[in-house]
N, C-alpha and C positions, 0 to 999 in steps of 0.2 A: 693735114687735118682729116682727109678722107681715110688715110691709112689708120689713123687712131680710131676713127669711128668703126672701121671694120674689125680691128683687133679688140675693141671693147665688146662687141657682140660675140666674138669668138671666145673670149674669156668668160663671158656670162654663160654662154652655151656649155663650155667645158665645166664650169662650176656646177651647173644644174645637172649635167650628165653624171658628175661625180656624186652629187646628192642622191640622184636616182639609183646609182650603184649601191651606195651605202644603205638606202632605204630598202632595196630589194634584198640585200644580204642580211639585213637585220630581221626582215619579215618573211624570209624564204618559206618557212613552214606554216605561217599564219595566213588564213584566208583573207583576201583583201576586203577592206571596208568600202565597198562601192555603193553609194547611195544614188548614183545617176546611171541611166542606161547608156548614154553616149554624150561625148563632147563633140560639138559641131564646129568645124573649122571651115571658114569660107571668106572670100574676098568681098569687100563692101559693094562691089558692082553686081554681085550675085545675091545680094540681100533680098531683093524682091522675090526671086524664085524660092529662096529658103522660106520666107514668110508665107507665100501663096501655095507652094507645092509641098515642101518637105514637112514643115510643122503641122499642118492639118492632118497629113497622113500618119506621121509617127506619134505625135502627142495626142491628136484628136481621135483618130481611128484605132491606133494600136495601144494607146495609153502609156507610151514611153515618157520617161523624164529626161529631157535633153538639157545640156548646158550650152547657152548662147552667150557670147561675150557681152552683148549690149544689156542684158538683163541680169546675168548671174555673176559677173565679176565684181569684186569689191573695189569701190572708188578709192583712189589714193594709194592703193597697193601696187607695187611694180608689176607690169604686165606679164613678165616672164614667170613671176610667182603665181599670178592668177592662172595662167595657162597650165603650169606644172601641177598645181593643186587640182584643177578641173580634170585634167587627164587622169591623175591618180584616183580621183573620186568616181571615175566613169568606167564601166565595163568595156566599152568600145569607143573608138574615135571615128567620126564620120568626116571625111574631107571632101568638100564639094570642089572638084577639080575643074578649072576652066583655064583659058589662056591667061587671063589676068592673074589668077591665083598662082599659076606657075611662074609668072614673071615677077611676082612680088618676093622680095627677100624675106620679109617678115613671116609670111605664111609657110615658106619652106622650112623655117625654124620650128614652126608648130608641128610639121610632119616629122621632123627629126626628133623632137621631144616625145611625140606620140609613139614613134617607132621604138 
């Protein structure tokens, strides 16, 4: 069962990597339609820091439009689709790197998609 779970994520990742390749190839000479300044990837344990420190600085003082999963993802849509669309709609990706972030399998996938 554990091997199947691992392979399922590998297949989903490969599928979205292929979609990204096709998207880039199709729109190679067309400027991207970025309506967000940055997609923010962080572990739930770092959420307090993101809300108290990062958001006031970037959205409040700098006027940036950030994408945060808790408020900007569409409910009911597969999480990997939400992540992929948010990354493509953003000019940058901000990853709040902490020990728990690096230990999480899910967040490492966000970094791979953003890369």
